[in-house]
C-alpha positions, 0 to 999 in steps of 0.5 A: 219278875220281868224287868225292862231297862228302857234306854230311850235311844240307841246311843252307846254309853260306857257306864250304861253298858257296864251297869247292864253287864253287872245286872245280867251277871247278878240278877236272880235266876228266876228274873228276866232282864230285857234291855230295849230302846222302847218299853215292852208290853207285859213286863213287871218293872220299867226302869228308865235310864234316860227319862228325859227322852220320854213323854210318858212313863209306864206303870210300875216305873223306876228312874235313875238320876245319872247326872248332876241335877245342878249341871248347866248343860242344856242336855241336862235341862231340869225341865226335861227330867222333872216331869218324868221324875214326878211320874215315876213310882221310885227314883234311884239317886246315886248320892244324897245331894240328888235326893236332897235337891229333889225333895226341896225343889220338887217335893219328891220323897219317893227316892232312895240312894243306891251308889255305883258298885265295883267289881271286887274281884278286879280290885284289891284293897290291900294296905298302902304305903308311902313311896318317898323315893319316887315322884308323887303320882297324880291320877285323873281318871275320866273322859275329857269333855270339850265343855270342860265340865271335868274341871279342865280349865281348873287343871290348866292353872293347877299344873302351872303351880306344881313342881315338875321334878316331883310330880308324875301324872297318870291320865285315863280316859277318852281324849286325855292325850290332850292333858298328857301333851299339855303337862309334857309341854310344861316339863312333867312326866306323864302316862296316858291311856285313852282306852284301858281294859277295865281289868287293868284299872286296879294297876292304875290305882295301885300305882298312883298316890292320889286320885284328883277329881276336879269336876264341876258336876258329877252324878257319881263319879264311878271312880270314887268307889273304885278309889275308896276300895283300893285305898287310894286317897281322893282330892275332889270337889265337895259334890255328888258321891264325893260329898257322901264318902270323902272324910277330910283327913281320913281318905282324902281332902276336898278341893275348894275351887280356889286355885291358889288355896288348892295348889298349896294343899296339893303341894303340901301332900306332894312334899309332905314336910309335915307328914300330912300325906303319911298321916292320910295313908295311915288313916286310910289303912286303919279304916275299912272302905265302905263300898258296895259290890255290884252284887249288893247294888243289884240286890238293892235294886231288886228290893226297890222293884219288889217295893214298887210291885207291892204298892201297886198290888195294894192300890189295885186291891183297893 
């Protein structure tokens, strides 16, 4: 089978580069993968990752919804994507909310949910333990955007409601030095890594006590399966993959978006006067993380490609 990843422009993307790398690693030997800006001729499957930049999709096309369909950024204007989604033979969603929106709003039922995978060779999932003698370590792992889509305004207010003597921050991602400077000014201890080799991410997850994900919009995010696999508790808004995989009190808690209410919850976890955090760690250790490896993710994509080809063959024979 010849598969064409159509990228539709030459702009480099960290997440796309990572996905391509994993596909090349795990694709069956008798398959060929071509990554191009524009679609090639004479391939079996066209997999579009930026369909909003296309005017027409080829036959045997698959698209992936990489963004939050409710994102208000003009770049993600729904009208730029929806026409292409209607042309696709199969739509791959990263979470069930995307699938639900496309069904209800667009009557599109040719969808399947395949979340991001992780490289299980790089991450450990050994049991966690509470470190009461240390400061409570909060991790924020994502690129910082000027339009503050990752909840930067929310974080600005949340910082001011936490105890500088009991909290240490870990920031990982482009432009997160801005956050590190802000919390330093408030008196917090913090470490920041704008560019961290992927094989060192496991050390961050093992070091932090909780992953904080205050994003307003997300397609994944990719740090959710990483946190789950490393048994890192998650504190995030009820969106995207978080909504699918977070179980309150079992592997984390949902943020409400209300600063005062969320600050109370986070401070309870930090101070753990009622053993809330200890119970959360106990529950995480008792439950096996339900996370796909990239090998499994690639296998699921191959099944989608085969399904698309099979349906086209039936149509052609008719």
